[in-house]
C-alpha positions in Angstrom: -141.3 106.7 109.9 -139.4 105.8 113.1 -136.7 108.1 114.3 -133.1 107.1 113.6 -129.9 108.0 111.8 -130.6 109.5 108.5 -128.1 109.6 105.6 -127.4 113.1 104.6 -127.0 114.4 101.1 -124.6 117.1 102.4 -122.5 117.3 105.6 -124.7 118.6 108.4 -123.3 121.8 109.8 -124.4 124.0 112.6 -126.9 125.8 110.4 -128.4 122.7 108.8 -130.8 120.0 110.0 -132.1 116.8 108.4 -135.8 116.0 108.6 -137.7 112.9 107.8 -140.7 113.7 105.6 -142.5 112.7 102.5 -142.6 113.5 98.8 -145.0 116.3 97.8 -146.4 114.5 94.7 -148.4 111.3 94.3 -150.3 109.1 96.7 -147.3 106.8 97.4 -146.0 109.6 99.7 -142.5 108.2 99.4 -140.3 108.6 102.4 -137.4 111.0 102.1 -135.0 112.9 104.3 -134.5 116.7 103.6 -131.4 118.4 104.6 -131.9 122.2 104.9 -130.7 125.3 106.6 -128.3 126.7 104.0 -130.4 126.8 100.8 -130.8 125.1 98.5 -132.2 122.1 100.3 -131.2 118.6 99.3 -132.8 115.2 99.9 -132.2 111.4 99.9 -134.8 108.7 99.8 -135.7 106.6 102.8 -136.7 103.0 103.1 -140.4 103.7 103.6 -142.9 100.8 102.9 -144.3 102.3 99.7 -141.0 103.3 98.0 -138.4 101.1 99.7 -135.6 103.5 99.1 -136.7 104.5 95.6 -137.8 107.9 94.2 -139.0 108.9 90.8 -137.7 111.9 88.8 -140.4 114.2 90.3 -139.5 113.3 93.8 -135.8 113.8 93.2 -136.4 117.2 91.7 -138.8 118.5 94.3 -136.3 120.8 96.1 -135.7 122.7 92.9 -138.9 124.6 93.3 -138.4 125.8 96.9 -136.2 128.6 95.7 -137.6 129.0 92.2 -137.4 132.6 90.8 -141.1 132.5 90.0 -142.0 131.6 93.6 -144.7 133.9 95.1 -143.5 135.6 98.3 -145.8 138.6 98.6 -149.6 138.9 98.2 -150.7 140.2 94.9 -153.8 142.4 94.3 -155.2 144.2 91.3 -153.9 147.7 90.9 -157.5 148.9 90.4 -159.8 147.0 92.8 -162.5 145.1 90.9 -160.8 145.6 87.5 -159.1 142.4 86.5 -157.7 144.0 83.4 -155.4 146.0 85.6 -152.1 144.4 86.6 -151.5 142.3 89.7 -149.1 144.3 92.0 -147.4 143.4 95.3 -149.3 144.2 98.5 -149.3 143.6 102.2 -151.1 140.8 103.9 -153.4 143.2 105.7 -154.5 144.8 102.5 -154.9 141.5 100.7 -157.0 139.9 103.5 -159.0 143.1 103.9 -160.0 142.8 100.3 -161.0 139.1 100.7 -163.0 139.8 103.8 -164.8 142.8 102.3 -165.7 140.8 99.2 -167.1 137.9 101.4 -169.2 140.3 103.4 -170.4 142.3 100.4 -171.3 139.2 98.4 -173.2 137.4 101.2 -175.1 140.6 102.0 -176.2 141.0 98.4 -176.6 137.4 97.3 -176.8 135.2 100.3 -174.4 132.9 102.1 -174.1 130.4 99.3 -172.9 133.1 96.9 -169.4 132.6 98.5 -167.7 129.4 97.6 -164.6 127.4 98.4 -162.6 125.1 96.1 -159.9 122.9 97.6 -157.4 120.3 96.5 -156.0 116.8 97.1 -152.6 118.1 98.0 -153.7 119.9 101.2 -152.7 118.2 104.4 -155.5 116.5 106.5 -155.4 119.5 108.8 -155.8 122.0 106.0 -158.5 120.0 104.3 -160.4 119.6 107.6 -160.1 123.3 108.5 -161.2 124.3 104.9 -164.4 122.3 105.3 -165.0 123.8 108.8 -164.2 127.3 107.5 -166.8 126.9 104.7 -169.5 125.6 107.1 -168.8 127.7 110.2 -167.1 130.9 109.2 -168.9 131.3 105.9 -171.9 129.1 106.6 -172.0 128.2 102.9 -172.9 125.0 101.1 -170.6 125.8 98.2 -167.5 123.8 98.7 -165.9 121.0 96.7 -162.4 120.0 95.6 -160.4 118.7 92.7 -160.5 115.2 94.1 -163.9 115.0 92.6 -162.0 114.7 89.3 -159.8 111.9 90.7 -161.2 109.0 92.8 -164.8 109.9 93.2 -166.2 107.1 91.0 -164.2 104.4 92.7 -165.3 105.9 96.0 -168.9 105.6 95.0 -168.4 102.0 93.9 -166.7 101.1 97.1 -169.3 102.7 99.4 -172.2 101.0 97.7 -170.5 97.6 97.3 -168.3 97.4 100.4 -169.8 100.0 102.7 -166.5 102.0 102.9 -164.2 103.9 100.6 -160.5 103.4 101.2 -158.4 103.3 98.0 -156.4 100.2 98.9 -158.0 98.1 101.7 -154.7 96.4 102.2 -151.0 97.4 102.2 -149.3 98.1 98.9 -146.8 95.4 99.6 -149.5 92.7 99.2 -149.0 93.2 95.4 -145.7 91.4 95.6 -147.4 88.3 96.9 -150.3 88.2 94.4 -150.2 85.4 91.8 -152.3 87.5 89.4 -152.8 91.3 89.3 -155.2 93.0 87.0 -154.6 96.7 86.5 -157.5 98.5 84.8 -156.7 101.9 83.4 -153.6 102.3 85.4 -150.0 103.0 84.4 -147.9 103.1 87.6 -144.7 102.7 85.7 -145.1 106.4 84.7 -147.4 107.7 87.3 -145.9 106.2 90.5 -142.7 104.4 89.5 -141.5 103.4 92.9 -144.6 101.2 93.3 -143.3 99.0 90.4 -140.9 97.4 92.9 -143.8 95.5 94.4 -145.1 94.4 91.0 -141.6 93.5 89.8 -141.1 91.3 92.9 -144.4 89.5 92.0 -143.3 88.9 88.4 -139.9 87.7 89.6 -141.7 84.8 91.4 -143.8 84.0 88.4 -146.9 86.2 88.9 -149.1 87.1 85.8 -149.9 90.8 85.5 -152.8 91.8 83.2 -153.0 95.4 82.1 -156.2 96.8 80.6 -155.4 100.0 78.7 -156.0 101.3 75.2 -152.3 102.3 75.1 -149.3 99.9 75.3 -147.9 101.8 78.2 -144.6 101.1 80.1 -146.7 99.1 82.6 -148.4 97.1 79.8 -145.1 96.3 78.1 -143.9 94.7 81.4 -147.1 92.7 81.9 -147.7 89.2 80.8 -151.0 90.1 79.1 -152.2 93.4 77.6 -155.9 93.9 76.9 -156.3 96.9 74.6 -160.0 97.9 74.7 -161.7 100.9 73.1 -161.8 103.7 75.7 -165.1 103.7 77.5 -165.7 99.9 77.3 -164.1 98.7 80.5 -167.5 98.0 82.0 -168.5 95.6 79.2 -165.1 93.9 79.5 -165.7 93.3 83.3 -169.2 92.0 82.7 -167.9 89.7 80.0 -165.3 88.3 82.3 -167.9 87.7 84.9 -170.2 86.1 82.3 -167.4 83.6 81.5 -166.8 83.0 85.2 -170.4 82.0 85.7 -170.6 80.0 82.5 -167.4 78.0 83.2 -168.1 77.4 86.9 -165.4 79.6 88.2 -167.5 81.6 90.7 -166.5 81.0 94.4 -170.0 79.9 95.4 -169.1 79.4 99.1 -167.7 82.9 99.4 -170.7 84.4 97.6 -173.1 82.6 99.9 -171.3 83.4 103.1 -170.1 87.0 102.5 -172.2 88.7 99.9 -175.8 89.5 98.8 -177.4 90.3 95.5 -175.5 87.9 93.3 -178.5 86.6 91.5 -179.3 90.0 90.0 -175.8 90.4 88.8 -175.6 86.9 87.4 -178.8 87.7 85.4 -177.3 91.1 84.3 -174.1 89.6 82.8 -176.0 86.8 81.0 -176.2 89.0 77.9 -172.4 89.8 77.9 -171.5 86.6 76.0 -167.9 86.6 74.7 -168.7 87.4 71.1 -170.7 90.5 72.0 -168.0 91.7 74.4 -165.3 91.2 71.8 -167.4 93.3 69.4 -167.9 96.1 72.0 -164.4 96.2 73.4 -162.1 94.9 70.6 -160.5 92.5 73.1 -160.3 88.9 71.6 -162.3 86.2 73.3 -159.2 84.1 73.9 -157.7 86.9 76.0 -161.0 87.2 78.0 -160.8 83.5 78.8 -157.2 83.5 79.7 -157.7 86.5 82.1 -160.7 85.1 84.0 -159.2 81.6 84.2 -156.0 83.0 85.7 -157.9 85.1 88.2 -160.1 82.3 89.3 -157.3 79.7 89.7 -154.8 82.0 91.4 -153.8 81.4 95.0 -153.9 85.1 95.6 -155.3 87.7 93.1 -155.8 91.5 93.1 -158.0 93.6 90.8 -157.0 97.3 90.7 -158.8 100.1 88.9 -157.6 103.7 88.3 -158.6 106.8 86.4 -158.6 105.2 83.0 -161.6 103.1 84.0 -163.2 105.7 86.3 -163.2 109.1 84.6 -166.3 108.4 82.5 -170.0 109.3 82.8 -170.4 105.7 83.9 -167.3 105.5 86.0 -169.0 104.4 89.2 -170.7 101.6 87.4 -167.5 100.6 85.7 -165.6 100.4 89.0 -168.6 98.5 90.3 -168.4 96.0 87.5 -164.8 95.1 88.4 -165.7 95.0 92.0 -168.5 92.5 91.1 -166.0 90.4 89.3 -163.7 90.4 92.4 -166.5 89.5 94.7 -167.7 86.6 92.5 -164.2 85.2 92.6 -164.0 85.6 96.4 -161.1 88.2 96.5 -162.0 91.1 98.8 -161.2 90.5 102.4 -159.1 87.5 101.7 -155.5 87.8 102.9 -153.2 88.5 99.9 -156.1 89.2 97.6 -158.7 92.0 97.0 -160.1 94.8 95.0 -158.9 98.4 95.2 -158.2 101.6 93.4 -154.9 103.5 93.0 -155.3 107.0 94.3 -153.6 109.7 92.3 -153.1 112.9 94.3 -150.7 113.1 97.3 -153.6 113.4 99.8 -156.4 112.3 97.5 -157.5 109.8 100.2 -157.3 112.1 103.3 -158.5 115.1 101.3 -161.9 113.6 100.7 -162.4 112.1 104.2 -162.7 115.2 106.3 -165.1 117.7 104.7 -163.9 119.2 101.4 -166.6 117.3 99.4 -169.9 119.1 99.0 -171.8 116.3 100.8 -169.4 115.2 103.5 -168.3 116.1 107.1 -165.2 114.8 108.8 -164.7 111.1 109.1 -166.9 110.4 106.0 -169.9 111.6 108.0 -172.7 112.7 105.8 -173.9 116.3 105.8 -177.5 115.1 105.1 -177.6 112.8 108.1 -179.0 114.4 111.3 -176.9 112.3 113.7 -173.7 113.1 111.8 -174.5 116.8 111.8 -175.2 116.8 115.5 -171.9 115.0 116.3 -169.7 117.4 114.2 -171.6 120.5 115.3 -170.9 119.5 119.0 -167.2 119.4 118.2 -167.4 122.7 116.5 -169.5 124.3 119.1 -172.3 125.4 116.8 -176.0 124.6 116.4 -176.6 121.7 114.0 -179.3 123.8 112.3 -176.7 126.4 111.4 -174.7 123.9 109.3 -175.6 124.2 105.6 -177.0 121.3 103.5 -175.0 119.6 100.8 -174.0 121.7 97.9 -173.0 121.3 94.3 -170.3 118.9 93.1 -167.1 120.3 91.7 -167.9 120.9 88.0 -171.5 121.9 88.8 -170.1 124.5 91.3 -167.6 125.8 88.7 -170.2 125.8 85.9 -172.6 128.0 87.9 -169.9 130.7 88.8 -171.2 134.2 88.3 -174.8 133.1 87.7 -178.0 133.8 89.6 -178.0 131.2 92.4 -174.4 130.4 91.8 -171.2 131.4 93.6 -170.2 135.0 93.0 -167.0 135.1 95.2 -164.6 132.1 95.2 -161.7 131.1 97.4 -159.4 128.5 95.8 -156.7 126.6 97.7 -154.2 124.1 96.1 -156.0 123.8 92.8 -155.6 125.0 89.2 -159.1 124.5 87.8 -158.3 126.6 84.7 -156.2 123.6 83.5 -157.5 120.6 85.5 -161.3 121.0 85.0 -163.1 119.5 81.9 -164.2 121.9 79.2 -161.5 124.2 80.6 -162.2 127.2 78.4 -165.8 127.2 79.6 -164.5 127.1 83.2 -162.2 130.0 82.6 -165.1 132.0 81.2 -167.0 131.2 84.4 -164.1 132.4 86.5 -164.2 135.6 84.6 -167.9 136.0 85.4 -167.1 136.1 89.2 -167.4 139.3 91.2 -164.3 138.2 93.1 -161.7 135.5 93.0 -159.0 134.8 95.6 -156.4 132.1 95.0 -153.7 130.7 97.4 -150.8 129.2 95.6 -147.0 129.2 95.5 -146.8 130.0 91.8 -148.9 132.2 89.5 -150.9 129.4 88.0 -153.3 129.8 85.2 -156.1 130.2 87.7 -154.2 132.6 89.9 -153.6 134.8 86.8 -157.3 135.4 86.7 -157.7 136.3 90.4 -158.4 139.6 92.2 -156.2 138.6 95.1 -153.3 136.0 95.1 -152.0 134.8 98.4 -148.5 133.2 98.6 -148.6 129.8 100.4 -145.9 127.6 102.0 -144.7 124.6 100.1 -144.5 121.0 101.2 -141.1 121.2 103.0 -142.1 124.4 104.8 -145.2 123.2 106.6 -146.3 120.5 109.1 -149.3 118.2 109.2 -150.4 114.7 108.2 -151.2 113.1 104.9 -153.1 109.8 104.2 -151.5 107.8 101.4 -153.2 105.4 99.0 -153.2 102.5 101.5 -155.0 104.6 104.2 -151.8 105.0 106.1 -151.7 108.3 108.0 -148.2 109.8 108.0 -146.4 113.0 109.1 -145.4 115.8 106.8 -142.7 117.5 108.8 -141.4 121.0 108.4 -137.8 120.8 107.1 -137.2 124.6 106.6 -138.8 127.9 107.1 -140.8 129.4 104.3 -139.6 132.7 102.7 -140.3 135.8 104.6 -143.9 136.9 104.0 -145.2 133.5 103.1 -147.9 131.7 105.2 -149.2 128.2 105.1 -152.9 127.6 104.3 -153.7 126.4 107.8 -152.6 129.8 109.2 -154.4 131.6 106.3 -157.7 129.9 107.2 -157.4 130.7 110.9 -156.7 134.4 110.2 -159.6 134.7 107.7 -161.9 133.0 110.2 -160.8 135.4 112.9 -161.4 138.4 110.7 -164.9 137.1 109.8 -165.7 136.8 113.5 -165.6 133.0 113.8 -163.9 131.4 116.8 -162.2 128.0 117.2 -159.8 128.0 114.3 -156.2 127.2 115.1 -153.0 127.7 113.1 -151.2 124.9 115.0 -151.5 121.6 113.0 -151.3 119.3 116.0 -154.1 121.1 117.7 -156.2 120.9 114.5 -155.4 117.2 114.1 -156.6 116.5 117.6 -159.9 118.2 116.8 -160.1 116.3 113.5 -159.8 113.1 115.6 -162.8 114.1 117.8 -164.9 115.1 114.8 -164.1 111.8 113.0 -164.7 109.6 116.1 -167.3 107.0 115.4 -167.3 107.8 111.7 -166.3 105.4 108.9 -162.8 107.1 108.6 -162.2 107.2 112.4 -158.9 109.0 113.2 -159.6 109.5 116.9 -157.0 107.0 118.1 -154.2 108.5 116.0 -151.8 111.0 117.4 -148.6 112.6 116.2 -146.6 110.6 118.7 -148.1 107.3 117.5 -147.3 108.2 113.9 -143.7 109.1 114.9 -143.3 105.8 116.8 -143.7 103.8 113.6 -144.2 104.2 109.9 -147.7 105.7 110.1 -151.0 104.4 111.4 -153.8 102.9 109.2 -157.3 104.2 109.7 -159.8 103.3 111.0 -158.2 103.7 114.3 -160.7 104.5 117.1 -159.7 105.9 120.4 -159.7 103.5 123.4 -160.4 104.1 127.1 -157.5 105.3 129.1 -157.0 102.0 130.8 -157.2 99.9 127.6 -154.6 99.1 125.0 -154.3 101.5 122.0 -156.1 100.4 118.8 -153.4 99.1 116.4 -155.0 100.6 113.3 -156.4 98.6 110.4 -153.9 97.7 107.6 -156.4 95.2 106.1 -160.0 95.8 105.9 -163.0 93.4 105.5 -161.2 90.3 106.8 -164.2 89.4 108.9 -167.0 91.6 107.8 -167.7 94.4 105.3 -168.7 97.9 106.4 -172.4 97.3 105.7 -175.2 96.9 108.2 -175.3 93.1 107.8 -171.6 92.7 107.2 -172.0 91.4 103.7 -170.7 93.0 100.5 -173.3 94.1 98.0 -173.4 93.0 94.3 -174.9 95.7 92.2 -176.0 95.0 88.6 -174.6 97.5 86.1 -174.7 97.7 82.3 -172.5 99.1 79.5 -173.6 102.4 78.0 -172.1 104.1 75.0 -169.8 107.1 75.6 -171.6 110.5 75.8 -169.9 111.4 72.5 -169.4 108.8 69.8 -167.2 109.5 66.7 -169.0 110.8 63.6 -168.1 112.3 60.3 -167.0 115.6 61.8 -165.1 114.2 64.8 -164.2 110.7 63.6 -161.7 109.5 66.3 -161.7 108.9 70.1 -159.7 111.2 72.4 -158.4 110.0 75.7 -156.2 111.9 78.2 -153.7 111.1 80.9 -150.4 111.6 82.6 -146.8 111.3 81.4 -143.8 110.3 83.5 -142.1 113.7 83.9 -145.2 115.8 84.9 -147.8 115.9 87.5 -151.5 117.1 87.6 -151.9 120.6 86.0 -148.1 121.0 85.7 -148.0 124.1 87.9 -144.9 122.7 89.6 -143.4 120.3 87.1 -143.5 122.6 84.2 -141.3 124.9 86.2 -138.8 122.2 87.2 -135.8 122.5 84.8 -134.8 118.8 85.1 -138.3 117.6 84.2 -138.7 120.1 81.4 -135.6 118.6 79.8 -137.4 115.3 79.8 -140.7 116.5 78.5 -140.4 120.0 77.2 -143.7 120.1 75.2 -147.0 118.2 75.1 -147.2 115.3 72.6 -150.4 113.8 71.2 -150.0 110.1 70.4 -151.3 108.8 67.1 -151.0 105.3 65.5 -148.9 105.1 62.3 -151.9 104.0 60.3 -153.9 107.1 61.4 -150.9 109.4 60.9 -150.3 108.0 57.4 -153.9 108.6 56.5 -153.8 112.2 57.7 -150.4 113.0 56.3 -148.8 113.5 59.7 -145.2 112.7 60.5 -143.5 112.4 63.9 -142.9 115.8 65.5 -145.4 117.6 63.2 -147.7 120.1 64.9 -151.2 118.8 65.0 -154.5 120.4 66.1 -157.0 118.4 68.0 -160.6 119.7 67.8 -163.7 118.7 69.7 -167.1 120.3 70.2 -165.6 122.4 73.0 -162.4 123.7 71.7 -159.1 123.3 69.8 -155.6 122.6 71.1 -152.2 122.0 69.5 -149.6 119.3 70.2 -146.5 117.8 68.8 -147.3 114.5 67.1 -145.9 111.4 68.6 -146.4 108.6 66.0 -146.4 105.3 67.9 -147.9 101.8 67.5 -148.5 101.7 71.2 -152.0 103.2 70.8 -155.1 101.9 69.0 -155.5 103.2 65.4 -158.9 104.7 66.3 -157.7 106.6 69.4 -155.6 109.7 70.1 -153.9 110.3 73.5 -153.1 113.8 74.9 -151.5 114.7 78.2 -153.4 117.1 80.5 -150.4 118.8 82.2 -150.4 121.9 80.0 -152.7 124.9 79.7 -153.1 127.6 77.1 -153.1 126.6 73.5 -152.1 123.0 74.5 -154.8 122.4 77.1 -156.2 118.9 76.7 -159.0 119.8 79.1 -160.1 122.5 76.7 -161.2 119.5 74.7 -162.7 117.1 77.3 -166.3 116.3 77.8 -168.0 117.5 81.1 -170.8 114.9 81.0 -171.1 113.8 84.6 -171.5 110.4 86.2 -174.9 110.3 88.0 -173.5 108.9 91.2 -170.0 110.4 91.6 -170.4 113.5 89.5 -167.2 112.6 87.8 -166.7 114.2 84.4 -166.0 112.1 81.3 -162.4 113.1 81.0 -161.3 109.8 79.3 -163.6 109.7 76.2 -164.8 112.2 73.6 -165.0 112.5 69.8 -162.1 114.3 68.2 -160.8 115.5 64.8 -157.1 115.6 64.0 -155.5 118.1 61.5 -151.9 118.6 60.6 -150.9 122.3 61.1 -147.3 122.2 60.0 -143.9 120.7 60.5 -141.9 120.5 63.7 -141.7 123.7 65.7 -139.6 124.7 68.8 -142.7 126.3 70.3 -146.2 125.3 69.6 -148.4 128.0 68.1 -151.7 128.5 69.8 -154.9 127.9 67.8 -156.6 130.9 66.2 -159.0 132.4 68.7 -161.5 133.1 65.9 -161.7 129.3 65.3 -162.5 128.4 68.9 -166.1 127.6 69.6 -167.8 129.9 72.1 -168.1 128.4 75.6 -171.6 127.0 76.2 -173.9 128.9 78.5 -174.6 127.7 82.0 -177.6 125.4 82.2 -179.0 125.0 85.7 -178.9 121.3 86.6 -182.1 119.5 87.4 -182.3 119.0 91.1 -182.4 115.3 92.3 -185.7 114.0 93.6 -186.0 114.7 97.4 -185.3 111.7 99.6 -184.9 111.0 103.3 -181.4 112.2 104.4 -181.0 109.2 106.7 -181.4 106.6 104.0 -179.1 105.6 101.1 -180.9 106.0 97.8 -181.8 102.8 95.9 -180.7 103.0 92.3 -182.1 100.8 89.6 -180.4 100.2 86.3 -182.6 99.0 83.5 -181.1 96.6 81.0 -180.1 98.6 78.0 -179.9 95.7 75.6 -181.7 92.3 75.2 -180.2 89.1 73.8 -182.1 87.3 71.0 -181.3 83.8 69.8 -182.3 81.7 66.8 -181.3 78.3 68.0 -182.2 74.7 68.3 -181.6 71.2 66.9 -183.5 70.5 63.6 -183.8 67.5 61.2 -182.1 68.1 57.9 -182.9 66.5 54.5 -180.7 67.7 51.6 -182.2 68.8 48.3 -178.8 69.8 46.8 -176.2 72.4 47.8 -177.6 74.8 45.2 -181.1 74.6 46.8 -181.0 76.2 50.3 -184.3 76.6 52.0 -185.9 77.5 55.3 -185.2 75.0 58.1 -187.9 75.9 60.7 -190.2 78.8 61.5 -188.3 79.2 64.8 -185.3 80.4 62.8 -187.0 83.7 61.8 -186.7 87.0 63.7 -188.1 90.5 62.9 -186.5 93.5 64.6 -189.2 95.5 66.4 -190.1 98.9 65.2 -188.0 101.6 66.9 -185.3 99.1 67.9 -182.0 98.1 66.3 -180.3 94.7 66.3 -176.9 93.3 65.6 -175.9 89.7 64.7 -173.0 88.9 66.9 -172.0 85.3 66.3 -173.0 82.0 64.6 -172.4 78.5 65.9 -173.4 75.4 64.0 -173.1 71.7 64.2 -173.6 69.0 61.5 -174.3 65.3 62.3 -174.3 64.2 58.6 -171.3 62.7 56.8 -171.3 65.4 54.2 -170.5 69.2 54.0 -173.6 71.3 54.6 -174.0 75.1 54.9 -176.3 77.6 56.6 -177.3 80.8 54.9 -178.0 84.0 56.8 -180.8 85.8 54.9 -181.8 89.5 55.5 -185.1 90.6 54.0 -185.0 87.8 51.5 -181.4 88.5 50.4 -178.5 86.2 51.4 -175.8 88.1 53.3 -173.5 85.4 54.7 -173.0 81.7 54.4 -171.4 79.3 56.9 -170.0 76.0 55.7 -170.0 73.2 58.3 -167.8 70.2 57.7 -168.9 66.5 57.8 -169.7 65.6 61.4 -168.2 69.0 62.3 -168.9 72.3 63.8 -168.1 76.0 63.2 -168.1 79.2 65.3 -168.0 82.5 63.5 -167.9 86.0 65.2 -170.0 88.4 63.2 -168.2 91.7 63.9 -168.6 92.8 60.2 -172.4 92.5 60.0 -174.1 95.9 59.9 -176.8 97.2 62.2 -180.3 95.8 61.5 -183.0 98.6 61.8 -186.5 98.1 63.0 -188.7 96.0 60.6 -185.7 93.9 59.3 -186.5 90.2 58.9 -183.6 87.8 59.6 -183.9 84.1 58.7 -181.6 81.0 58.6 -181.7 78.7 55.6 -179.8 75.5 55.1 -178.5 73.3 52.2 -177.1 69.8 52.0 -176.3 67.3 49.2 -179.3 65.7 47.8 -180.6 62.8 49.8 -178.4 63.4 52.8 -180.2 63.3 56.2 -179.2 64.1 59.7 -179.5 66.8 62.3 -178.4 70.4 62.2 -177.5 72.4 65.4 -178.0 76.1 65.0 -177.2 79.1 67.3 -177.4 82.6 66.0 -176.8 85.2 68.7 -178.2 88.8 68.3 -178.5 91.8 70.5 -181.6 94.1 70.4 -181.2 97.6 71.6 
């Protein structure tokens, strides 16, 4: 933001100052001015490009927490060292840091360097995230580091890298949404998760834009949209492939763009050939008419944008799902075209910057790869170490957490800005692993559920008490400015890491954010996320700087930054985007007799992430005081559940209790639970940790669940009986991936998981009477192979005779369905009610017509063999 007069919420006196900064919550990083000095601090919104003077309830309430009575202001240690059953008591910084350093040295001496691990978060500033990655690799020399962003945008990042060559959430400014004629939002609810962003969408609708929302719930965003597609959770990939199938079949592909700017379309065209509309409707539940309307609108729009978010990405096939929507966007010629494109909506405040500079297990600053020798050499030179001393890539977030306390796993863990006891999947299992650690240290500003389990808790500065940079969802690097001093005895995480590194004997760690940012620029120079041309002064001179922004020679003009990517070429060796064929797979857990429904999770308007902050904010607690599980009225009626009743949700991993919210905004086969609570209402005690093979993203959004009424409305939700909770599953060492050259990207093949089968053709017909159906032709007979299963998906038929005729579907000699076809007419019938056909089943088509009638019969029976 540029300097200038700032409206003040209170008269500025001699002890107060007003500082331009940004909201501590989501990736919009809304601009705000904080007036502080005499506590409490106050704020007003600023006209920043993402929020344009607006704030959501979370932003407005942010100052409430700065002086919260539960705020940590002194280090806490266990009264009896090593005994986590003893109470946490206040201590000095020297004692607390001595315990951390002693645990690091002891653990590495006994179990090796990788036995000490680090777990970070997407709310750390760029400087803190960079220094945390450097701390792990230089001060600890451990490969064991990852962060909670792995649970956020990693699948979209994987899709972007393999398709476009570069991961930046939005490759264009957010304001472009206002000018798009069609916007498709897949698994995104910005009306609740980032309300100020709705101004851009509202402006588009005001000028007649069509917004299509893909979501199993009729959210606030869906209610405002022109079209709502309501698929079964976990079927977004099939939906995208079905839309591309229609685009190909109806000649809507931008052939000139595909030829000039992409490669690999032929393989994708072949892959989507089996996603004919009837099959996609059967898989997803989205009517064919809505599919046609969506793809036609996208293809004919002057400008169009496709956006994915966590609803589409937090699956075991999340990378492939995001890829399917990217394939659709590429086929329609959207990415890189001014006013159009594909992107993903980042969730966490610094979710974009937090993953660019070294918190991920396989990355170095600037999106450099830890496995690449040239990348290692560049960063090692900046850090002043031997490249051979840098560790190799380590485990991803859940794999790191699941191996805590085991042989070969982390035995001592340092956690910054993350509450994994609530945010990780299969949370009770993760809490059990945390208990298996020899030592746990947590830096936080409240005693979170994770901090409660720690040996040492270190109080950290909050957003308004620290300086640094953040990178918002557009790739815009902005300044977080210190508006007030932290409470006495509180340090920010940058200073904490510098002090820990010093005590461990490592040099080159600074507590000054501007110094660290300059070093980050040097480390990222030449990388995909190049910050080397960005300085604090350049950020202050405008409203942030978009990366990549490389440094320029002293005698040359400064690089302007890159608000829009891919306008001329993609970030691939040949400059072309890559089509990647992908296929729908069933969810890791499908409903069965014991767990008959589908559970999906997400956010609600008043809360954020694990709720460590928002559950302590009085004004937000008044809006959403307890967690509510959403059930459709039909499901609630079947189970005898009324609105506000206490219900228990049970999965194979655990049980949790919620207040029932009976609403017709959700599918009858689906239950929604918010993930902002821990304890007996922990949604993530239920979720499935099955991992995406590319991104290592857990399957947060789909698992099988049972629902039981516990009792009537209650002011406080009773926790489930511990005796009824399943025991956390033991750690299973993951199978290591096959070795490959570190300098090459792996090639990944995806076999077709289903095969189309057709009984079709044009056949002569001579009637023997409507009561005498008989075989038409040997070509209209199909036997399901042994070991396979088939489904009949649709029937199309045409009749050239002047009389009514009918076609009979016969299974193993028994008629199961008949299709009347009018005189000189045709018929199209989806077969969603036809059961599975096991191996060995014989399917035939017979026909009947009035005696003596002759003509031609057109037959097309579509099946899928799996």
